C-alpha positions in Angstrom: -18.0 40.9 -6.1 -16.9 38.2 -8.6 -17.8 39.0 -12.3 -19.0 36.0 -13.9 -15.3 35.2 -16.0 -13.6 35.7 -12.6 -15.8 33.0 -11.7 -15.8 30.4 -13.9 -12.0 31.4 -13.8 -11.8 30.6 -10.2 -13.3 27.6 -10.1 -11.4 26.1 -13.5 -8.4 26.9 -11.6 -9.7 25.0 -8.3 -11.3 21.8 -10.2 -7.6 21.4 -12.0 -5.8 21.9 -8.6 -8.1 19.2 -7.1 -7.1 16.9 -9.8 -3.2 16.5 -8.5 -4.3 16.9 -4.3 -4.8 14.0 -3.2 -8.4 13.5 -1.4 -8.1 12.9 1.7 -9.8 9.9 3.3 -11.9 9.5 6.7 -10.4 7.4 9.8 -11.0 4.6 8.7 -11.0 4.7 5.2 -8.2 2.6 3.4 -7.1 4.4 -0.4 -6.9 1.9 -2.6 -4.3 1.9 -5.5 -3.5 0.3 -8.3 -1.1 -0.7 -11.0 -2.0 -3.2 -13.8 -3.9 -5.8 -12.8 -2.2 -5.3 -9.0 -4.8 -3.7 -6.5 -2.8 -2.7 -2.9 -3.6 -1.3 0.4 -1.6 -0.5 3.4 -2.2 1.2 6.4 -2.9 0.2 10.0 -1.9 3.1 12.3 -4.6 3.5 14.2 -7.7 1.0 15.3 -9.4 2.4 12.2 -6.7 2.1 10.0 -7.1 -1.6 11.7 -10.1 -2.6 11.8 -10.7 -1.8 7.8 -7.5 -3.6 7.0 -9.1 -6.6 8.9 -12.5 -5.9 7.0 -10.4 -5.2 3.5 -8.0 -8.7 3.9 -10.7 -11.3 2.3 -10.2 -8.7 -1.0 -6.7 -9.7 -1.8 -4.8 -12.5 -1.2 -1.0 -11.5 -0.6 -0.3 -9.7 3.2 2.4 -8.4 3.9 3.4 -7.4 7.3 6.3 -5.2 9.2 7.7 -4.8 12.7 10.6 -4.9 14.7 12.3 -8.6 15.6 10.7 -9.9 19.1 9.3 -6.4 20.6 6.0 -6.4 19.3 6.8 -2.9 17.3 5.4 -2.4 14.1 6.7 -0.3 11.2 5.2 2.5 8.5 7.0 4.0 5.4 8.2 0.6 4.5 9.4 0.5 0.5 7.7 -2.1 -0.7 8.9 -3.8 -4.2 6.5 -6.6 -6.2 8.3 -8.1 -9.5 7.3 -11.0 -11.7 9.3 -14.4 -11.7 11.5 -12.5 -14.6 12.1 -10.0 -12.7 10.1 -7.3 -13.9 8.1 -4.6 -11.5 5.4 -4.1 -11.2 4.8 -2.6 -8.2 7.5 0.0 -6.6 4.9 1.6 -2.9 5.8 3.5 0.1 3.5 1.4 2.9 1.6 3.9 5.1 1.5 1.4 8.0 2.9 -1.9 8.9 0.2 -3.4 7.1 0.3 -3.9 2.9 -1.9 -6.0 1.2 -2.2 -6.6 -2.6 -4.5 -8.6 -4.6 -2.2 -10.0 -7.7 -2.7 -12.2 -10.3 -1.7 -16.3 -9.3 1.7 -16.6 -9.8 5.2 -16.7 -8.4 6.7 -13.1 -7.6 9.5 -12.1 -6.1 9.8 -9.6 -2.8 12.0 -6.7 -1.8 10.8 -4.5 1.3 13.5 -2.0 3.0 13.9 -0.4 5.9 16.6 2.2 7.0 18.6 0.5 4.2 18.0 -2.7 5.3 16.6 -5.1 2.1 14.9 -8.1 2.4 13.8 -10.0 -0.4 11.7 -13.3 -0.7 10.3 -15.5 -3.5 6.6 -16.3 -3.2 3.7 -18.9 -4.9 0.7 -17.2 -4.8 -1.7 -19.9 -5.2 -5.6 -19.2 -7.2 -7.3 -19.5 -4.5 -6.2 -18.6 -0.9 -3.4 -16.3 -0.4 -0.3 -15.6 1.2 1.2 -14.2 4.0 5.1 -12.7 5.1 6.3 -11.2 8.4 9.4 -8.8 7.7 11.1 -8.3 11.0 14.1 -5.8 11.8 16.2 -6.3 14.3 16.0 -2.9 16.5 18.2 0.1 16.0 
């Protein structure tokens, strides 16, 4: 049987460890990330994630999709960098699936995405209302 002191030490250790662990989400739940004024989600692997992203899409104004040209196959684990018009990096993330949605203030942004060393860059203007959709495709490897 644990003493009161051992029990408290165990609770403290568990509580500290849980601060560093990412809490797993239930199927169909999205993990929203934030950096400064920008919030983003990614995923789309499996029907439940696709459904959750479809429901959440209207909350974001920059929608990125990653696919293989001409195959209908999607890509995941795509590093995404969003920079402001001056080139300052605002977000560096890895998309957990073929869809990456961000909520950004209206303005001009430079996007850089990378699939196995094949980097694609685009500049987009996000309006004050509505949004921008960009599809990035790479040839089959």
